[in-house]
C-alpha positions in Angstrom: 0.0 0.0 0.0 1.1 3.6 -0.6 0.5 6.2 2.1 -2.9 7.2 0.7 -4.1 3.6 0.7 -2.7 3.0 4.2 -4.5 6.1 5.5 -7.8 4.8 3.9 -7.2 1.4 5.4 -6.7 2.7 8.9 -9.8 5.0 8.5 -11.9 2.0 7.4 -10.8 -0.3 10.2 -10.3 2.2 13.1 -12.3 5.4 12.3 -10.1 7.6 14.4 -11.1 11.3 14.9 -7.6 12.5 13.7 -5.3 11.6 10.8 -2.6 9.0 11.3 0.8 10.7 11.3 3.8 9.8 9.2 7.1 10.5 11.0 10.4 10.6 9.1 13.7 11.0 10.8 17.1 11.7 9.3 20.7 12.2 10.2 20.9 14.9 7.6 20.8 18.5 9.0 18.4 19.6 6.4 14.7 19.2 5.5 13.3 17.9 2.2 12.9 20.7 -0.4 9.2 21.2 0.0 9.1 20.9 3.8 9.1 24.1 5.8 10.4 24.1 9.4 8.3 25.0 12.4 10.1 28.3 13.0 9.8 29.2 9.3 6.0 28.5 9.3 5.1 30.1 12.6 8.0 32.5 13.3 9.1 30.7 16.5 10.0 27.2 17.7 7.4 24.7 18.7 7.3 21.5 20.7 7.4 18.3 18.6 4.1 17.3 20.2 2.5 20.5 18.8 3.8 19.5 15.4 2.2 16.1 15.8 -1.1 17.7 16.6 -0.8 20.2 13.7 -0.3 17.2 11.4 -3.1 15.0 12.7 -5.7 17.7 13.3 -4.9 20.4 10.8 -3.4 18.2 8.0 -0.2 20.2 7.7 3.4 19.0 7.2 6.0 20.4 9.7 9.7 20.0 9.8 12.0 20.2 12.8 15.7 20.9 12.9 17.4 21.5 16.3 16.5 25.2 16.1 12.8 24.4 15.7 12.5 22.6 19.1 11.0 24.8 21.8 11.4 22.0 24.4 14.9 21.5 25.9 13.8 18.0 26.9 13.3 17.0 23.3 16.7 18.5 22.3 18.3 16.0 24.8 15.9 13.1 23.9 16.6 13.3 20.2 20.4 13.4 20.7 21.0 17.0 19.6 23.1 17.5 22.8 24.5 15.5 25.6 22.6 15.5 28.9 24.1 18.1 31.2 25.0 17.1 34.8 22.0 18.7 36.3 19.7 16.7 34.1 21.4 13.3 34.8 21.2 14.2 38.5 17.4 14.5 38.2 17.0 18.2 38.4 14.9 18.6 35.3 12.3 16.2 36.9 12.6 17.1 40.6 10.5 18.6 42.1 7.8 18.6 39.4 7.6 14.8 38.9 9.8 13.3 41.6 10.0 13.5 45.4 13.8 13.7 45.4 16.6 14.4 43.0 17.6 10.7 43.3 14.2 9.6 42.1 14.4 12.2 39.3 17.8 10.8 38.3 16.3 7.3 38.0 13.5 8.5 35.8 15.9 10.5 33.7 18.1 7.4 33.2 15.1 5.4 32.1 14.0 8.0 29.5 14.7 6.7 26.0 17.3 8.8 24.3 18.9 8.7 20.8 22.7 8.6 20.3 24.3 12.0 19.7 23.9 12.9 16.0 21.6 10.0 15.1 18.7 12.4 14.4 19.3 15.8 12.9 15.9 16.4 11.3 12.3 15.2 11.8 9.3 15.6 9.5 5.7 15.0 10.6 2.8 14.9 8.2 -0.7 13.5 7.9 -0.2 10.0 6.4 -2.3 10.6 3.4 -0.3 13.7 2.4 3.2 12.3 3.2 5.4 12.0 0.0 8.0 9.8 1.8 8.2 6.4 3.4 7.6 6.9 7.1 9.9 5.5 9.7 7.0 5.5 12.2 3.2 5.8 11.9 1.6 7.3 14.9 -2.1 6.9 15.5 -4.2 8.6 18.2 -7.5 7.1 19.3 -9.7 6.1 22.2 -9.2 2.9 24.3 -11.2 0.7 21.9 -9.3 1.9 18.8 -5.9 1.4 20.5 -6.9 -2.1 21.7 -7.6 -3.0 18.0 -4.1 -2.0 17.1 -2.7 -4.0 20.0 -4.7 -7.0 18.8 -3.3 -6.4 15.3 0.3 -6.2 16.5 0.2 -9.6 18.2 -2.0 -11.3 15.6 0.8 -13.1 13.7 3.4 -13.9 16.4 1.3 -13.8 19.6 2.7 -12.5 22.8 2.1 -9.0 24.1 2.9 -5.3 23.3 5.2 -4.2 26.1 5.2 -0.6 27.0 6.7 1.5 29.8 5.0 4.6 31.2 6.4 7.6 33.1 3.8 10.2 32.5 6.1 12.6 30.6 8.1 13.1 27.5 5.7 11.4 25.1 8.1 12.1 22.2 10.6 9.7 23.6 7.9 7.0 23.7 6.5 7.5 20.2 9.7 8.2 18.3 12.9 7.1 20.1 11.6 3.8 21.6 10.0 2.5 18.4 13.2 3.4 16.4 15.5 1.7 18.9 13.4 -1.4 19.7 11.7 -1.8 16.3 8.6 -2.7 18.4 5.1 -1.2 18.5 4.4 1.0 21.5 1.4 2.2 23.4 1.7 5.8 24.7 -0.3 7.5 27.4 0.4 11.2 26.5 2.1 13.1 29.2 1.1 16.3 31.0 3.2 18.6 28.7 1.6 17.3 25.6 -1.9 17.9 27.1 -0.9 21.4 28.0 0.8 22.5 24.8 -0.5 20.2 22.1 -4.1 20.1 23.3 -4.1 16.3 23.4 -7.5 15.3 24.8 -7.8 13.5 28.1 -9.4 10.4 26.5 -6.7 10.0 23.8 -4.1 7.3 23.7 -1.5 6.8 21.0 0.1 3.9 19.2 3.4 4.0 17.4 4.2 1.5 14.6 7.8 1.3 13.3 8.0 0.7 9.5 9.4 -2.8 10.1 6.1 -3.8 11.9 3.7 -2.1 9.6 2.9 -5.1 7.3 2.2 -7.3 10.4 -0.2 -4.7 11.9 -2.0 -4.3 8.6 -2.4 -8.1 8.3 -3.5 -8.3 11.9 -6.0 -5.5 11.8 -7.8 -7.1 8.9 -7.5 -10.6 10.3 -8.9 -9.8 13.7 -11.7 -7.7 12.0 -12.6 -10.6 9.7 -13.0 -12.9 12.8 -16.1 -10.8 13.6 -15.6 -10.2 17.3 -13.0 -7.4 17.4 -14.2 -4.5 15.3 -14.8 -0.7 15.3 -17.5 0.2 16.0 -17.6 -2.4 18.7 -20.1 -5.1 17.9 -22.3 -5.0 21.0 -23.9 -8.4 21.0 -26.1 -7.4 23.9 -28.3 -5.5 21.5 -29.6 -8.9 20.4 -30.7 -9.9 23.8 -34.4 -10.4 24.6 -35.8 -7.2 26.2 -37.2 -7.4 29.7 -39.5 -4.8 31.2 -40.6 -3.9 34.8 -43.7 -5.7 36.2 -45.7 -2.4 35.9 -45.7 -3.0 32.1 -47.6 -6.3 32.4 -51.1 -4.9 31.8 -49.8 -2.8 28.8 -48.1 -5.9 27.3 -51.4 -7.8 27.5 -53.3 -4.9 26.0 -50.9 -4.8 23.1 -51.0 -8.5 22.6 -47.4 -9.0 23.5 -48.2 -11.5 26.3 -51.2 -13.6 27.2 
């Protein structure tokens, strides 16, 4: 499938409220010729999560070089710069998300991070408009829609989708972790993304690295064809025999519904 066909496929089987996002990363410190950077478009840097929302809700393509990132955490996560000592010691997390600097240091150490120089540019676009082969497809949805993607991811090989959560730095979870592990990942968007990118409280995200895409496509169709796991959810309870309170008995007799 090309990107347009993939977008139509996900729309048919998931019916998400926003577009799937095609993410492309590169070690080249330049953007494709037709792609404008966040600062060039808006006149100031943005957070990468804002770029994701612009792609999935507004249908626009946005590029990010180091200068386009407004969030210092992302600069470290994507490997533009080494972590400074105060970050490794937990002081970017304490006291906001950790009781002590030591606890913050453990969370910082657990945060996925690219090697220095591995990423120099990132492009995000709605999948149907992307004119490149994405490294990651990122899909936002509700619990039922993300469960369908989990079912699809384990359809061929079985097992589980293993994900780790720390309530912050969603960009590490939907870009760095899938790139490094080449595994699908479930993401509960963090507080910063909700504040700056307007991610809704009922939204969850699912990241698919390119190497797993064919399996997810096969699994989504296969589990749909089984008839049980579908969007909209097939509520078999609607086929149950209705029961009414005893006070309806006289009316039921009058209408010939009972003897």
